[in-house]
C-alpha positions as a Markdown table, in Angstrom:
| # | Residue | x | y | z |
|---|---|---|---|---|
| 1 | Met | -26.6 | -2.5 | 1.0 |
| 2 | His | -27.9 | -2.0 | -2.6 |
| 3 | Glu | -28.7 | -4.6 | -5.2 |
| 4 | His | -29.0 | -4.0 | -8.9 |
| 5 | Pro | -30.3 | -7.1 | -10.8 |
| 6 | His | -29.5 | -7.1 | -14.5 |
| 7 | Gly | -31.4 | -9.8 | -16.3 |
| 8 | Pro | -30.0 | -13.2 | -15.5 |
| 9 | Gly | -27.1 | -11.8 | -13.7 |
| 10 | Gly | -26.8 | -9.4 | -10.8 |
| 11 | His | -24.7 | -6.7 | -9.2 |
| 12 | His | -24.4 | -6.8 | -5.5 |
| 13 | His | -22.5 | -4.3 | -3.5 |
| 14 | His | -22.5 | -1.7 | -0.8 |
| 15 | His | -20.6 | 1.5 | -0.2 |
| 16 | Asp | -20.2 | 1.5 | 3.6 |
| 17 | His | -16.5 | 1.9 | 3.4 |
| 18 | Asp | -15.6 | 5.4 | 4.6 |
| 19 | Thr | -12.6 | 6.5 | 2.7 |
| 20 | Ser | -12.7 | 9.9 | 4.3 |
| 21 | Asp | -10.1 | 10.0 | 7.1 |
| 22 | Pro | -9.8 | 13.7 | 8.3 |
| 23 | Arg | -7.6 | 12.7 | 11.2 |
| 24 | Gly | -5.1 | 11.1 | 8.8 |
| 25 | Arg | -5.2 | 14.1 | 6.6 |
| 26 | Arg | -4.6 | 16.5 | 9.5 |
| 27 | Ala | -1.6 | 14.3 | 10.6 |
| 28 | Leu | -0.2 | 14.4 | 7.1 |
| 29 | Ser | -0.6 | 18.2 | 6.9 |
| 30 | Trp | 1.1 | 18.7 | 10.2 |
| 31 | Ser | 4.0 | 16.4 | 9.3 |
| 32 | Leu | 4.4 | 18.0 | 5.9 |
| 33 | Gly | 4.8 | 21.5 | 7.5 |
| 34 | Val | 7.2 | 20.4 | 10.2 |
| 35 | Asn | 9.4 | 18.3 | 7.9 |
| 36 | Ala | 9.5 | 21.0 | 5.3 |
| 37 | Gly | 10.7 | 23.6 | 7.9 |
| 38 | Phe | 13.3 | 21.2 | 9.3 |
| 39 | Thr | 14.6 | 20.2 | 5.9 |
| 40 | Ala | 15.3 | 23.9 | 5.1 |
| 41 | Leu | 17.1 | 24.3 | 8.5 |
| 42 | Gln | 19.1 | 21.1 | 8.0 |
| 43 | Ala | 20.3 | 22.2 | 4.5 |
| 44 | Ala | 21.3 | 25.6 | 6.0 |
| 45 | Val | 23.3 | 24.0 | 8.7 |
| 46 | Gly | 24.9 | 21.6 | 6.2 |
| 47 | Leu | 26.0 | 24.5 | 4.0 |
| 48 | Ala | 27.4 | 26.4 | 7.0 |
| 49 | Ala | 29.3 | 23.4 | 8.3 |
| 50 | Gly | 30.4 | 22.1 | 4.9 |
| 51 | Ser | 28.9 | 18.8 | 5.9 |
| 52 | Val | 28.1 | 16.6 | 2.9 |
| 53 | Ala | 26.4 | 14.1 | 5.2 |
| 54 | Leu | 23.9 | 16.7 | 6.4 |
| 55 | Leu | 23.3 | 17.9 | 2.9 |
| 56 | Ala | 22.7 | 14.3 | 1.7 |
| 57 | Asp | 20.3 | 13.8 | 4.6 |
| 58 | Ala | 18.5 | 17.1 | 3.8 |
| 59 | Gly | 18.1 | 15.8 | 0.2 |
| 60 | His | 16.6 | 12.6 | 1.6 |
| 61 | Asn | 14.3 | 14.7 | 3.8 |
| 62 | Leu | 13.3 | 16.7 | 0.7 |
| 63 | Ser | 12.1 | 13.5 | -1.0 |
| 64 | Asp | 10.1 | 12.8 | 2.2 |
| 65 | Val | 8.5 | 16.2 | 2.0 |
| 66 | Ala | 7.5 | 15.5 | -1.6 |
| 67 | Gly | 6.2 | 12.1 | -0.6 |
| 68 | Leu | 4.1 | 13.5 | 2.2 |
| 69 | Ala | 2.7 | 16.1 | -0.3 |
| 70 | Val | 1.7 | 13.3 | -2.7 |
| 71 | Ala | 0.2 | 11.3 | 0.2 |
| 72 | Leu | -1.8 | 14.3 | 1.3 |
| 73 | Trp | -3.0 | 14.8 | -2.3 |
| 74 | Ala | -4.1 | 11.2 | -2.6 |
| 75 | Ala | -5.9 | 11.3 | 0.8 |
| 76 | Arg | -7.9 | 14.2 | -0.4 |
| 77 | Ile | -8.6 | 13.0 | -4.0 |
| 78 | Val | -9.7 | 9.5 | -2.9 |
| 79 | Asp | -12.9 | 11.0 | -1.5 |
| 80 | Arg | -14.1 | 12.4 | -4.9 |
| 81 | Pro | -17.3 | 10.8 | -6.0 |
| 82 | Ala | -17.4 | 8.4 | -9.0 |
| 83 | Thr | -18.3 | 9.8 | -12.4 |
| 84 | Ser | -19.6 | 8.3 | -15.7 |
| 85 | Arg | -16.0 | 8.0 | -16.9 |
| 86 | Arg | -14.3 | 7.0 | -13.6 |
| 87 | Thr | -17.0 | 4.7 | -12.4 |
| 88 | Tyr | -14.9 | 3.6 | -9.3 |
| 89 | Gly | -13.9 | 7.2 | -8.5 |
| 90 | Tyr | -10.4 | 7.7 | -7.4 |
| 91 | Arg | -10.0 | 4.8 | -5.0 |
| 92 | Arg | -6.6 | 3.8 | -6.5 |
| 93 | Ala | -5.1 | 7.2 | -6.0 |
| 94 | Glu | -3.7 | 6.0 | -2.6 |
| 95 | Val | -2.1 | 3.0 | -4.3 |
| 96 | Leu | -0.5 | 5.2 | -7.0 |
| 97 | Ala | 0.8 | 7.6 | -4.4 |
| 98 | Ala | 2.2 | 4.7 | -2.3 |
| 99 | Leu | 4.0 | 3.3 | -5.4 |
| 100 | Ala | 5.5 | 6.7 | -6.2 |
| 101 | Asn | 6.6 | 7.3 | -2.6 |
| 102 | Ala | 8.2 | 3.9 | -2.4 |
| 103 | Leu | 10.0 | 4.3 | -5.7 |
| 104 | Thr | 11.3 | 7.7 | -4.6 |
| 105 | Val | 12.7 | 6.2 | -1.4 |
| 106 | Val | 14.5 | 3.5 | -3.3 |
| 107 | Phe | 15.9 | 6.1 | -5.8 |
| 108 | Met | 17.2 | 8.3 | -3.0 |
| 109 | Ala | 18.7 | 5.3 | -1.3 |
| 110 | Gly | 20.6 | 4.6 | -4.5 |
| 111 | Val | 21.8 | 8.2 | -4.7 |
| 112 | Ile | 23.0 | 8.1 | -1.1 |
| 113 | Ala | 24.8 | 4.7 | -1.6 |
| 114 | Phe | 26.5 | 6.1 | -4.7 |
| 115 | Ala | 27.7 | 9.2 | -2.9 |
| 116 | Ala | 28.8 | 7.0 | 0.1 |
| 117 | Val | 30.9 | 4.7 | -2.1 |
| 118 | Arg | 32.7 | 7.7 | -3.6 |
| 119 | Arg | 33.6 | 9.0 | -0.2 |
| 120 | Leu | 35.0 | 5.7 | 1.2 |
| 121 | Gly | 38.4 | 6.4 | -0.3 |
| 122 | Ala | 38.6 | 10.1 | 0.7 |
| 123 | Pro | 36.0 | 11.0 | 3.3 |
| 124 | Pro | 35.7 | 14.8 | 3.8 |
| 125 | Asp | 36.4 | 16.6 | 7.1 |
| 126 | Val | 33.2 | 17.6 | 8.8 |
| 127 | Pro | 32.5 | 19.0 | 12.3 |
| 128 | Gly | 31.1 | 16.0 | 14.0 |
| 129 | Leu | 29.3 | 17.9 | 16.8 |
| 130 | Trp | 27.2 | 19.9 | 14.4 |
| 131 | Val | 26.3 | 16.8 | 12.5 |
| 132 | Ala | 25.3 | 14.9 | 15.6 |
| 133 | Val | 23.1 | 17.7 | 17.1 |
| 134 | Thr | 21.3 | 18.3 | 13.8 |
| 135 | Ala | 20.8 | 14.6 | 13.2 |
| 136 | Ala | 19.4 | 14.2 | 16.7 |
| 137 | Ala | 16.9 | 16.9 | 16.0 |
| 138 | Gly | 15.9 | 15.2 | 12.8 |
| 139 | Ile | 15.2 | 11.9 | 14.7 |
| 140 | Ala | 12.9 | 13.8 | 17.1 |
| 141 | Val | 11.0 | 15.5 | 14.3 |
| 142 | Asn | 10.5 | 12.3 | 12.4 |
| 143 | Ala | 9.6 | 10.2 | 15.4 |
| 144 | Gly | 7.0 | 12.8 | 16.4 |
| 145 | Ser | 5.5 | 12.7 | 12.8 |
| 146 | Val | 5.5 | 8.8 | 12.8 |
| 147 | Ala | 3.7 | 8.7 | 16.1 |
| 148 | Leu | 1.1 | 11.3 | 15.0 |
| 149 | Ile | 0.3 | 9.6 | 11.7 |
| 150 | His | 0.2 | 6.1 | 13.3 |
| 151 | Arg | -2.3 | 7.2 | 15.9 |
| 152 | Ala | -4.5 | 9.2 | 13.5 |
| 153 | Gly | -4.6 | 7.0 | 10.4 |
| 154 | Arg | -6.0 | 3.5 | 9.5 |
| 155 | Arg | -3.4 | 0.8 | 9.7 |
| 156 | Asp | -4.6 | -0.8 | 6.4 |
| 157 | Asp | -4.2 | 2.5 | 4.4 |
| 158 | Leu | -1.4 | 1.8 | 1.9 |
| 159 | Asn | -0.9 | 5.5 | 1.3 |
| 160 | Leu | -0.3 | 6.2 | 5.0 |
| 161 | Arg | 1.9 | 3.2 | 5.3 |
| 162 | Ala | 4.0 | 4.6 | 2.5 |
| 163 | Ala | 4.2 | 8.0 | 4.3 |
| 164 | Leu | 5.2 | 6.1 | 7.5 |
| 165 | Leu | 7.9 | 4.3 | 5.5 |
| 166 | His | 9.2 | 7.6 | 4.3 |
| 167 | Leu | 9.4 | 9.0 | 7.8 |
| 168 | Gly | 10.8 | 5.8 | 9.3 |
| 169 | Ala | 13.5 | 5.7 | 6.6 |
| 170 | Asp | 14.3 | 9.3 | 7.4 |
| 171 | Ala | 14.6 | 8.6 | 11.1 |
| 172 | Leu | 17.0 | 5.7 | 10.2 |
| 173 | Ala | 19.0 | 7.9 | 8.0 |
| 174 | Ser | 19.3 | 10.5 | 10.7 |
| 175 | Ala | 20.3 | 7.8 | 13.2 |
| 176 | Gly | 23.1 | 6.8 | 10.9 |
| 177 | Val | 24.2 | 10.4 | 10.5 |
| 178 | Leu | 24.0 | 10.8 | 14.3 |
| 179 | Ala | 26.2 | 7.8 | 14.9 |
| 180 | Ala | 28.7 | 9.0 | 12.3 |
| 181 | Gly | 28.7 | 12.5 | 13.8 |
| 182 | Val | 29.4 | 11.1 | 17.3 |
| 183 | Leu | 32.3 | 8.9 | 16.0 |
| 184 | Ile | 33.7 | 11.8 | 14.0 |
| 185 | Trp | 33.5 | 14.2 | 16.9 |
| 186 | Trp | 34.7 | 11.7 | 19.5 |
| 187 | Arg | 37.3 | 9.6 | 17.6 |
| 188 | Gly | 37.9 | 11.5 | 14.4 |
| 189 | Trp | 36.7 | 8.6 | 12.3 |
| 190 | Gln | 35.6 | 10.4 | 9.1 |
| 191 | Ile | 35.0 | 7.1 | 7.3 |
| 192 | Ala | 32.1 | 6.4 | 9.7 |
| 193 | Asp | 29.9 | 8.8 | 7.6 |
| 194 | Pro | 29.9 | 6.8 | 4.3 |
| 195 | Ile | 29.7 | 3.5 | 6.1 |
| 196 | Ala | 26.6 | 4.6 | 8.0 |
| 197 | Ala | 25.1 | 5.9 | 4.8 |
| 198 | Leu | 25.5 | 2.6 | 3.0 |
| 199 | Ala | 23.9 | 0.7 | 5.9 |
| 200 | Val | 21.0 | 3.1 | 6.0 |
| 201 | Ala | 20.5 | 2.8 | 2.2 |
| 202 | Ala | 20.3 | -1.0 | 2.5 |
| 203 | Leu | 17.7 | -0.8 | 5.3 |
| 204 | Val | 15.6 | 1.7 | 3.2 |
| 205 | Val | 15.5 | -0.6 | 0.2 |
| 206 | Val | 14.5 | -3.6 | 2.3 |
| 207 | Gly | 11.8 | -1.6 | 4.0 |
| 208 | Ser | 10.4 | -0.4 | 0.7 |
| 209 | Trp | 9.9 | -3.9 | -0.8 |
| 210 | Gly | 6.6 | -4.7 | 1.0 |
| 211 | Ile | 5.0 | -1.4 | -0.1 |
| 212 | Leu | 6.2 | -1.9 | -3.7 |
| 213 | Arg | 4.9 | -5.5 | -3.9 |
| 214 | His | 1.5 | -4.6 | -2.4 |
| 215 | Ala | 1.0 | -1.6 | -4.7 |
| 216 | Leu | 2.0 | -3.6 | -7.8 |
| 217 | Asp | -0.3 | -6.4 | -6.8 |
| 218 | Val | -3.2 | -4.0 | -6.7 |
| 219 | Leu | -2.3 | -2.3 | -10.0 |
| 220 | Leu | -2.0 | -5.8 | -11.7 |
| 221 | Glu | -5.4 | -6.7 | -10.2 |
| 222 | Ser | -4.0 | -9.7 | -8.4 |
| 223 | Ala | -6.2 | -11.4 | -5.8 |
| 224 | Pro | -5.6 | -10.0 | -2.3 |
| 225 | Ser | -3.1 | -12.1 | -0.3 |
| 226 | Arg | -5.7 | -12.6 | 2.4 |
| 227 | Ile | -8.1 | -14.3 | 0.0 |
| 228 | Asp | -7.8 | -17.9 | -1.3 |
| 229 | Thr | -9.5 | -17.8 | -4.6 |
| 230 | Asp | -9.8 | -21.6 | -4.7 |
| 231 | Ala | -11.6 | -21.5 | -1.3 |
| 232 | Val | -13.9 | -18.8 | -2.6 |
| 233 | Gly | -14.8 | -20.8 | -5.7 |
| 234 | Ala | -15.4 | -23.9 | -3.7 |
| 235 | Ala | -17.6 | -22.0 | -1.2 |
| 236 | Met | -19.7 | -20.6 | -4.1 |
| 237 | Ala | -20.0 | -24.0 | -5.7 |
| 238 | Ala | -21.1 | -25.5 | -2.4 |
| 239 | Asp | -24.5 | -23.6 | -2.6 |
| 240 | Pro | -27.3 | -26.2 | -3.2 |
| 241 | Asp | -28.5 | -24.4 | -6.3 |
| 242 | Val | -25.1 | -23.9 | -8.0 |
| 243 | Glu | -23.9 | -26.6 | -10.4 |
| 244 | Ala | -20.6 | -24.9 | -11.2 |
| 245 | Val | -18.7 | -21.6 | -11.0 |
| 246 | His | -16.4 | -20.3 | -13.8 |
| 247 | Asp | -14.7 | -17.1 | -14.9 |
| 248 | Leu | -14.0 | -16.2 | -11.3 |
| 249 | His | -12.0 | -13.0 | -10.7 |
| 250 | Val | -11.1 | -11.4 | -7.4 |
| 251 | Trp | -9.2 | -8.1 | -7.2 |
| 252 | Ser | -8.6 | -5.0 | -5.1 |
| 253 | Leu | -9.3 | -1.4 | -6.1 |
| 254 | Ser | -7.7 | -0.1 | -2.9 |
| 255 | Thr | -6.7 | -1.4 | 0.6 |
| 256 | Asp | -10.3 | -1.4 | 1.8 |
| 257 | Phe | -12.2 | -2.3 | -1.4 |
| 258 | Thr | -12.2 | -5.9 | -2.8 |
| 259 | Ala | -14.3 | -6.8 | -5.8 |
| 260 | Leu | -15.4 | -10.1 | -7.4 |
| 261 | Ser | -17.0 | -11.2 | -10.6 |
| 262 | Ala | -18.1 | -14.8 | -11.5 |
| 263 | His | -20.5 | -16.9 | -13.5 |
| 264 | Leu | -22.8 | -19.2 | -11.6 |
| 265 | Val | -24.4 | -22.2 | -13.4 |
| 266 | Val | -27.8 | -23.0 | -12.0 |
| 267 | Pro | -30.2 | -25.8 | -13.1 |
| 268 | Pro | -33.3 | -24.8 | -15.1 |
| 269 | Gly | -36.3 | -23.9 | -13.0 |
| 270 | Arg | -34.3 | -22.8 | -9.9 |
| 271 | Asp | -34.6 | -19.3 | -8.3 |
| 272 | Cys | -31.6 | -17.7 | -9.9 |
| 273 | His | -32.1 | -14.4 | -8.1 |
| 274 | Gly | -32.4 | -16.0 | -4.7 |
| 275 | Cys | -29.3 | -18.0 | -5.4 |
| 276 | Arg | -27.4 | -14.9 | -6.4 |
| 277 | Arg | -28.4 | -13.0 | -3.3 |
| 278 | Arg | -27.5 | -16.0 | -1.1 |
| 279 | Val | -24.0 | -16.4 | -2.7 |
| 280 | Ala | -23.4 | -12.7 | -2.5 |
| 281 | Gly | -24.3 | -12.6 | 1.2 |
| 282 | Met | -22.0 | -15.5 | 1.8 |
| 283 | Leu | -19.1 | -13.8 | 0.1 |
| 284 | Glu | -19.5 | -10.7 | 2.2 |
| 285 | Lys | -20.0 | -12.5 | 5.5 |
| 286 | Arg | -17.3 | -15.2 | 5.0 |
| 287 | Phe | -14.7 | -13.5 | 2.9 |
| 288 | Gly | -15.3 | -9.8 | 3.4 |
| 289 | Ile | -16.0 | -9.3 | -0.3 |
| 290 | Ala | -18.8 | -6.7 | -0.3 |
| 291 | His | -18.8 | -5.8 | -4.0 |
| 292 | Ser | -19.7 | -8.8 | -6.2 |
| 293 | Thr | -21.0 | -9.0 | -9.7 |
| 294 | Leu | -22.5 | -12.5 | -10.4 |
| 295 | Gln | -23.8 | -13.7 | -13.8 |
| 296 | Val | -26.3 | -16.5 | -13.4 |
| 297 | Glu | -26.6 | -19.1 | -16.2 |
| 298 | His | -29.5 | -21.6 | -16.4 |
| 299 | Arg | -27.6 | -24.0 | -18.6 |
| 300 | Pro | -23.9 | -24.9 | -18.7 |
| 301 | Pro | -21.8 | -23.0 | -21.3 |
| 302 | Arg | -21.0 | -25.0 | -24.4 |
| 303 | His | -17.3 | -25.1 | -23.5 |
| 304 | Ile | -18.1 | -27.0 | -20.2 |
| 305 | Met | -18.3 | -30.6 | -21.3 |
| 306 | Pro | -19.7 | -33.2 | -18.9 |
| 307 | Gly | -16.9 | -34.6 | -16.7 |
| 308 | Arg | -14.4 | -32.1 | -18.2 |
| 309 | Pro | -14.7 | -28.7 | -16.6 |
| 310 | Pro | -12.4 | -25.9 | -17.7 |
| 311 | Ala | -9.4 | -24.9 | -15.6 |
| 312 | Asp | -11.3 | -22.0 | -14.0 |
| 313 | Cys | -14.5 | -24.0 | -13.3 |
| 314 | His | -15.3 | -24.9 | -9.7 |
| 315 | Ala | -17.6 | -27.9 | -9.3 |
| 316 | Pro | -19.7 | -28.5 | -6.1 |
| 317 | Val | -17.8 | -30.0 | -3.2 |
| 318 | Asp | -19.0 | -32.7 | -0.8 |
| 319 | Ala | -20.2 | -31.5 | 2.6 |
| 320 | Gly | -17.2 | -33.1 | 4.2 |
| 321 | Glu | -14.8 | -31.2 | 1.9 |
| 322 | Ala | -16.4 | -27.8 | 2.2 |
| 323 | Ser | -14.9 | -25.3 | 4.6 |
| 324 | Pro | -16.9 | -24.5 | 7.7 |
């Protein structure tokens, strides 16, 4: 843990978070190679069989290969050290990669849905057995990749979650193609192909929503959903040397790095540095906020009038009201 006092304020943080995840990167590399090879094979079978469904699934797989490549790039670049220009390093690379991956999945779902609607009226004749066998192989490949990445990576890594979303969506798409292939081969129901494609597209969009919302929250510097900012402000104001807290901001740089900045109003003559260290330690222990920048003021700002605190000002709470 490192402390850097700056005059009346202070900067309290540590860098114990290990963003390096070699097992996760190895899992992504393996999945990228296997999925790229299978996508080429699936496209070749689709061309040979004249199967539009297989070609569409191969196109979906191609977007997954691109998504895995972006995820692998983000997993590597996030470990680069901070510079004088990028003072936080590349911690948000995983968030940008996750957003790009999720948007790609939604776009491909729209393309598949559009093609499926066009085929509802006149579904093409395809060899159902070829479609079913190839789709079953696709499910096996994607299931293996999902299991490998899930075991190797951190569960809170948004970048790996997006990669898992890609592979899971791909497995669902292959399952839909498999079902359609079986129905076409067994019953001759050619319309099963576009119906399955529409169902898969809907599932993909629903599954992408959580990743999109989380990534946008981080990019908009929203407070993490796990943190109640009102409770944080009240806990800071409950310190015996704190008269009020204002200009409180909590945000995330990545899935494992939460930051906070705030102004603490302390009565004249009190140990402002001791108060700052005490509040920073409480934030880390109670709320998991390890990077806090606290500005200590010995007199209330002019805009804080007695009995009329601003909207973002947290006054001390009674002992009975404070959270344990």
